[in-house]
C-alpha positions as a Python dict, from the first residue, in 0.01 Angstrom:
ca = {
    (1, 'M'): (0, 0, 0),
    (2, 'K'): (-238, 6, -296),
    (3, 'H'): (-609, 72, -247),
    (4, 'G'): (-794, -255, -194),
    (5, 'S'): (-487, -454, -100),
    (6, 'R'): (-430, -586, 250),
    (7, 'D'): (-161, -735, 467),
    (8, 'K'): (-135, -1111, 474),
    (9, 'G'): (-397, -1251, 714),
    (10, 'Q'): (-580, -919, 751),
    (11, 'K'): (-957, -935, 698),
    (12, 'E'): (-1127, -678, 479),
    (13, 'I'): (-1484, -562, 540),
    (14, 'R'): (-1705, -528, 234),
    (15, 'K'): (-1991, -281, 284),
    (16, 'K'): (-2302, -241, 74),
    (17, 'V'): (-2557, 36, 132),
    (18, 'V'): (-2905, -115, 96),
    (19, 'M'): (-3109, 187, 212),
    (20, 'D'): (-3008, 549, 185),
    (21, 'E'): (-3158, 858, 350),
    (22, 'E'): (-3444, 880, 100),
    (23, 'G'): (-3520, 509, 131),
    (24, 'I'): (-3535, 528, 510),
    (25, 'D'): (-3760, 835, 497),
    (26, 'R'): (-3998, 670, 246),
    (27, 'A'): (-4011, 352, 456),
    (28, 'L'): (-4094, 549, 772),
    (29, 'T'): (-4364, 747, 592),
    (30, 'R'): (-4522, 423, 469),
    (31, 'I'): (-4501, 267, 817),
    (32, 'A'): (-4668, 577, 969),
    (33, 'Y'): (-4960, 545, 725),
    (34, 'E'): (-4986, 169, 792),
    (35, 'I'): (-4992, 227, 1169),
    (36, 'L'): (-5273, 480, 1131),
    (37, 'E'): (-5468, 252, 897),
    (38, 'K'): (-5437, -58, 1116),
    (39, 'N'): (-5525, 133, 1435),
    (40, 'K'): (-5798, 347, 1275),
    (41, 'G'): (-5628, 669, 1377),
    (42, 'V'): (-5437, 775, 1688),
    (43, 'E'): (-5687, 711, 1969),
    (44, 'N'): (-5514, 529, 2259),
    (45, 'L'): (-5202, 489, 2045),
    (46, 'V'): (-4849, 521, 2188),
    (47, 'L'): (-4504, 455, 2044),
    (48, 'V'): (-4224, 299, 2250),
    (49, 'G'): (-3873, 288, 2104),
    (50, 'I'): (-3624, 22, 2208),
    (51, 'Q'): (-3285, 170, 2303),
    (52, 'T'): (-3109, 302, 2099),
    (53, 'G'): (-3203, 297, 1731),
    (54, 'G'): (-3568, 228, 1801),
    (55, 'V'): (-3592, 546, 2008),
    (56, 'F'): (-3484, 767, 1717),
    (57, 'L'): (-3718, 585, 1478),
    (58, 'A'): (-4013, 612, 1719),
    (59, 'R'): (-3959, 988, 1744),
    (60, 'R'): (-3948, 1016, 1365),
    (61, 'L'): (-4267, 810, 1332),
    (62, 'S'): (-4435, 1033, 1591),
    (63, 'G'): (-4339, 1338, 1383),
    (64, 'K'): (-4473, 1181, 1063),
    (65, 'I'): (-4801, 1087, 1232),
    (66, 'L'): (-4829, 1445, 1362),
    (67, 'S'): (-4790, 1581, 1008),
    (68, 'I'): (-5047, 1334, 870),
    (69, 'E'): (-5313, 1344, 1145),
    (70, 'N'): (-5230, 1675, 1316),
    (71, 'A'): (-5228, 1480, 1645),
    (72, 'Q'): (-4937, 1410, 1876),
    (73, 'V'): (-4874, 1043, 1960),
    (74, 'P'): (-4694, 995, 2294),
    (75, 'C'): (-4346, 848, 2260),
    (76, 'G'): (-4156, 648, 2522),
    (77, 'I'): (-3810, 498, 2562),
    (78, 'L'): (-3747, 139, 2670),
    (79, 'D'): (-3417, -13, 2783),
    (80, 'I'): (-3430, -393, 2780),
    (81, 'T'): (-3082, -469, 2914),
    (82, 'L'): (-3194, -644, 3232),
    (83, 'Y'): (-3466, -838, 3048),
    (84, 'R'): (-3230, -1001, 2798),
    (85, 'D'): (-3194, -1378, 2831),
    (86, 'D'): (-2816, -1351, 2785),
    (87, 'V'): (-2748, -1081, 3047),
    (88, 'L'): (-2604, -1331, 3297),
    (89, 'K'): (-2388, -1503, 3033),
    (90, 'K'): (-2183, -1192, 2962),
    (91, 'R'): (-1861, -1153, 3157),
    (92, 'Q'): (-1882, -778, 3196),
    (93, 'R'): (-2143, -578, 3384),
    (94, 'P'): (-2422, -467, 3147),
    (95, 'M'): (-2448, -101, 3055),
    (96, 'L'): (-2794, 20, 3151),
    (97, 'G'): (-2973, 269, 2933),
    (98, 'K'): (-3261, 499, 3005),
    (99, 'T'): (-3624, 391, 3027),
    (100, 'D'): (-3878, 672, 3013),
    (101, 'I'): (-4243, 587, 2964),
    (102, 'P'): (-4420, 900, 3095),
    (103, 'F'): (-4771, 769, 3028),
    (104, 'S'): (-4986, 476, 3133),
    (105, 'L'): (-4983, 167, 2914),
    (106, 'E'): (-5314, 41, 3056),
    (107, 'D'): (-5554, -39, 2772),
    (108, 'R'): (-5332, 141, 2519),
    (109, 'K'): (-5233, 31, 2170),
    (110, 'V'): (-4854, 13, 2195),
    (111, 'V'): (-4637, 17, 1887),
    (112, 'L'): (-4295, -113, 1985),
    (113, 'V'): (-4030, 31, 1752),
    (114, 'D'): (-3685, -112, 1672),
    (115, 'D'): (-3429, -71, 1397),
    (116, 'V'): (-3353, -436, 1306),
    (117, 'L'): (-3554, -752, 1370),
    (118, 'F'): (-3324, -1055, 1374),
    (119, 'T'): (-3367, -1351, 1613),
    (120, 'G'): (-3666, -1204, 1798),
    (121, 'R'): (-3496, -1217, 2138),
    (122, 'T'): (-3477, -838, 2175),
    (123, 'V'): (-3848, -806, 2103),
    (124, 'R'): (-3932, -1082, 2353),
    (125, 'A'): (-3730, -898, 2618),
    (126, 'A'): (-3904, -572, 2526),
    (127, 'M'): (-4249, -726, 2567),
    (128, 'D'): (-4150, -862, 2909),
    (129, 'A'): (-4031, -514, 3008),
    (130, 'L'): (-4348, -346, 2879),
    (131, 'I'): (-4572, -572, 3082),
    (132, 'D'): (-4395, -449, 3397),
    (133, 'F'): (-4532, -101, 3314),
    (134, 'G'): (-4894, -207, 3271),
    (135, 'R'): (-5127, -415, 3060),
    (136, 'P'): (-5162, -276, 2708),
    (137, 'R'): (-5469, -356, 2501),
    (138, 'L'): (-5230, -479, 2232),
    (139, 'I'): (-4865, -463, 2132),
    (140, 'Q'): (-4763, -421, 1770),
    (141, 'L'): (-4410, -419, 1629),
    (142, 'A'): (-4263, -176, 1378),
    (143, 'V'): (-3910, -229, 1245),
    (144, 'L'): (-3706, -53, 981),
    (145, 'V'): (-3536, -377, 870),
    (146, 'D'): (-3641, -741, 903),
    (147, 'R'): (-3340, -960, 825),
    (148, 'G'): (-3493, -1298, 908),
    (149, 'H'): (-3326, -1579, 1108),
    (150, 'R'): (-3589, -1593, 1382),
    (151, 'E'): (-3522, -1807, 1689),
    (152, 'L'): (-3859, -1720, 1845),
    (153, 'P'): (-4206, -1705, 1687),
    (154, 'I'): (-4212, -1326, 1652),
    (155, 'R'): (-4300, -1120, 1344),
    (156, 'A'): (-4329, -750, 1276),
    (157, 'D'): (-4662, -584, 1199),
    (158, 'F'): (-4492, -299, 1011),
    (159, 'V'): (-4167, -344, 815),
    (160, 'G'): (-3968, -84, 626),
    (161, 'K'): (-3761, -337, 431),
    (162, 'N'): (-3733, -714, 429),
    (163, 'L'): (-3364, -783, 390),
    (164, 'P'): (-3273, -1150, 357),
    (165, 'S'): (-2918, -1185, 485),
    (166, 'S'): (-2667, -1451, 575),
    (167, 'L'): (-2584, -1521, 937),
    (168, 'W'): (-2224, -1414, 876),
    (169, 'E'): (-2332, -1074, 747),
    (170, 'A'): (-2388, -780, 979),
    (171, 'V'): (-2677, -542, 916),
    (172, 'S'): (-2610, -195, 1055),
    (173, 'V'): (-2857, 92, 1075),
    (174, 'H'): (-2686, 431, 1089),
    (175, 'L'): (-2911, 720, 1190),
    (176, 'T'): (-2836, 1091, 1176),
    (177, 'E'): (-2913, 1134, 1545),
    (178, 'K'): (-2622, 907, 1638),
    (179, 'T'): (-2381, 880, 1343),
    (180, 'G'): (-2457, 1189, 1136),
    (181, 'T'): (-2585, 989, 839),
    (182, 'D'): (-2893, 786, 748),
    (183, 'E'): (-2825, 450, 585),
    (184, 'V'): (-2867, 76, 624),
    (185, 'V'): (-2551, -120, 545),
    (186, 'I'): (-2474, -489, 504),
    (187, 'E'): (-2117, -568, 612),
    (188, 'Q'): (-1928, -890, 542),
    (189, 'E'): (-1571, -992, 614),
    (190, 'T'): (-1377, -1106, 309),
    (191, 'G'): (-1040, -1269, 273),
}
């Protein structure tokens, strides 16, 4: 079979890299500076990453803030599986991830971190989950990619890249910690 050809009826996936390793690193550096600027430093600041991609990005942001301010920002992990509004609609039992928030959220400035902002439902679930851990002074949202198509009135405070996309396109964030490579890819079925 020739390269690029396909069997009759077989769908082909077209992939386009929209952010590479350098682009992701630059975006995270900019977001780190914006977080520090908006919050006037690191006092009472914590980062909480949403499982799974948001956790890796929160850790990277914490490292960047450490190199900028020479101050460690606490980093937590949040699993939102049981807070999703579609958890009961799924036929199979949900896979629970780890939640680890080893610090108080009371009166803290929480930056919730995720890889892709799409409908807003994940962020809504994350805010519900956070409130079960305490009452933050404020919650801000940092995302690597905002692809639009909101179903809820939620917006990010810090965005690495606005990426208008079609509903039939998939936006995938690949991070070294999980896949061995850093890139943001738009995937679309053709044929």
